[in-house]
C-alpha positions as CSV (number, residue, x, y, z in Angstrom):
1,M,-15.6,26.6,42.3
2,E,-14.9,24.4,45.3
3,Q,-15.9,20.8,45.0
4,V,-17.8,19.2,47.9
5,V,-16.5,15.7,48.8
6,D,-19.2,13.4,50.1
7,Y,-17.0,10.6,51.4
8,E,-16.6,9.0,54.8
9,I,-13.1,7.5,54.7
10,G,-12.2,4.2,56.5
11,H,-9.2,2.0,56.4
12,K,-8.5,-1.5,57.7
13,T,-6.2,-4.4,57.0
14,L,-8.0,-7.8,57.1
15,V,-6.2,-11.1,57.2
16,F,-8.0,-14.4,56.4
17,E,-6.5,-17.9,56.6
18,R,-7.9,-21.2,55.5
19,H,-6.6,-24.8,55.3
20,C,-7.9,-26.5,52.2
21,A,-7.7,-30.3,51.7
22,A,-6.6,-30.0,48.1
23,P,-3.3,-29.7,46.4
24,V,-1.9,-26.2,45.7
25,K,-2.2,-26.6,41.9
26,R,-6.0,-27.2,42.3
27,V,-6.4,-24.3,44.7
28,F,-4.5,-22.0,42.3
29,A,-6.6,-23.1,39.4
30,A,-9.8,-22.2,41.3
31,F,-8.4,-18.6,41.5
32,A,-7.2,-18.6,37.9
33,D,-10.4,-19.8,36.2
34,P,-13.1,-17.1,36.2
35,V,-15.9,-19.7,35.7
36,I,-14.8,-21.7,38.8
37,R,-14.1,-18.4,40.7
38,A,-17.6,-17.1,40.0
39,G,-19.0,-20.3,41.5
40,W,-17.4,-19.8,44.9
41,S,-17.1,-16.0,45.1
42,A,-20.7,-15.2,45.9
43,P,-21.0,-15.0,49.7
44,S,-24.5,-16.5,50.0
45,D,-27.2,-18.4,48.0
46,G,-29.0,-15.1,47.5
47,A,-26.0,-13.4,46.0
48,V,-24.4,-13.5,42.6
49,F,-20.9,-12.8,41.2
50,I,-20.8,-12.3,37.4
51,Y,-17.6,-11.7,35.3
52,D,-18.2,-9.5,32.3
53,A,-14.5,-9.8,31.3
54,A,-11.6,-11.8,32.7
55,D,-7.9,-11.5,31.9
56,F,-6.0,-13.5,34.5
57,R,-2.4,-12.4,33.9
58,E,0.0,-9.8,35.3
59,G,-1.4,-6.5,34.1
60,G,-4.7,-8.1,33.2
61,E,-8.1,-6.8,34.4
62,D,-11.3,-8.5,35.4
63,R,-14.6,-6.6,35.3
64,F,-17.5,-7.9,37.4
65,R,-20.9,-7.3,38.8
66,C,-22.1,-8.6,42.2
67,G,-24.9,-8.2,44.7
68,S,-28.2,-9.8,45.1
69,K,-29.4,-12.2,42.4
70,E,-32.2,-9.8,41.6
71,N,-30.0,-6.7,41.5
72,P,-26.3,-7.1,41.1
73,Q,-25.9,-3.4,41.7
74,Y,-22.1,-3.3,42.5
75,T,-19.6,-3.2,39.7
76,G,-15.9,-3.6,40.0
77,R,-12.5,-4.0,38.5
78,T,-9.7,-6.3,39.6
79,T,-6.2,-5.6,38.2
80,Y,-3.5,-8.3,38.6
81,I,-0.2,-6.9,39.8
82,A,1.8,-10.1,40.4
83,I,1.0,-13.7,39.7
84,V,3.4,-16.5,40.7
85,P,1.6,-19.8,39.9
86,D,0.8,-22.0,42.9
87,V,2.4,-19.4,45.3
88,L,1.1,-15.8,45.1
89,L,-1.5,-13.5,43.7
90,V,-1.4,-9.7,44.2
91,S,-4.3,-7.6,42.9
92,S,-6.0,-4.3,43.3
93,E,-9.8,-3.9,43.3
94,V,-12.2,-1.0,43.0
95,V,-15.9,-1.3,43.7
96,E,-18.7,1.1,42.6
97,A,-22.4,1.5,42.7
98,G,-24.5,4.0,40.9
99,G,-21.5,5.7,39.5
100,R,-20.0,6.3,43.0
101,K,-16.7,4.7,44.0
102,L,-17.3,2.8,47.3
103,M,-14.0,1.2,48.1
104,S,-10.6,0.1,46.8
105,S,-8.3,-2.6,48.1
106,L,-4.9,-4.2,47.7
107,I,-5.2,-8.0,48.0
108,T,-2.3,-10.4,48.6
109,T,-3.1,-14.1,48.4
110,E,-0.4,-16.5,49.5
111,L,-0.6,-20.3,48.9
112,A,1.5,-22.7,50.8
113,A,1.5,-26.4,50.1
114,E,1.9,-29.1,52.8
115,G,1.4,-32.3,50.9
116,D,-2.2,-32.4,49.7
117,V,-3.2,-29.6,52.1
118,T,-2.9,-25.9,51.0
119,T,-2.8,-23.0,53.4
120,I,-4.5,-19.9,51.9
121,R,-3.5,-16.6,53.5
122,M,-5.2,-13.5,52.2
123,T,-4.4,-10.0,53.3
124,V,-6.8,-7.3,52.2
125,Q,-5.9,-3.7,52.8
126,V,-9.2,-1.8,52.3
127,T,-9.9,1.9,51.8
128,S,-13.6,2.5,52.1
129,L,-15.1,5.7,50.8
130,F,-18.4,4.8,52.5
131,G,-17.4,4.5,56.1
132,D,-17.3,1.2,58.0
133,Q,-20.1,-0.3,55.9
134,M,-17.8,-1.3,53.0
135,I,-15.2,-2.6,55.4
136,V,-17.7,-4.9,57.1
137,G,-19.0,-6.0,53.8
138,T,-15.5,-6.8,52.6
139,E,-14.8,-8.8,55.7
140,I,-18.1,-10.8,55.5
141,G,-17.7,-11.3,51.7
142,N,-14.2,-12.6,51.9
143,N,-14.8,-14.9,54.8
144,A,-17.8,-16.4,53.1
145,A,-16.0,-16.7,49.7
146,L,-13.0,-18.5,51.2
147,D,-15.3,-20.9,53.1
148,N,-17.1,-21.6,49.8
149,L,-13.7,-22.2,48.1
150,V,-12.6,-24.7,50.8
151,E,-16.0,-26.5,50.5
152,H,-15.9,-26.4,46.7
153,L,-12.4,-28.1,46.6
154,V,-13.2,-30.9,49.0
């Protein structure tokens, strides 16, 4: 029996850069601590980001839910591929809703210290299984989260 695939594939590489008025150790800690990370990850006041499990180490996996505060309908897994404290994070992420995989991504976050200012450069290589909608959502969400991070660390 032939299986019908109901996916609309999309690909994009997104690059985000922020300059944060905080030392690199403090910026890295904001990525490493799931409680702090949950505080700045939600892209808006109406959204929520909840960690059901967090294992921040190479080979570790976070499990999360996100979406509107009333209905965090998206679930996801982040797997940490490489972690170099204060320098580099490489992870993969898969997001689903209603049992359907929506997107996967490879995320490389580079931190560069210049005194008490840290440059954050995040490259997200997205494969959407739901057309451009998940790519646009990934771009909006990461832009807002990084803005929140910079504001959180001021």
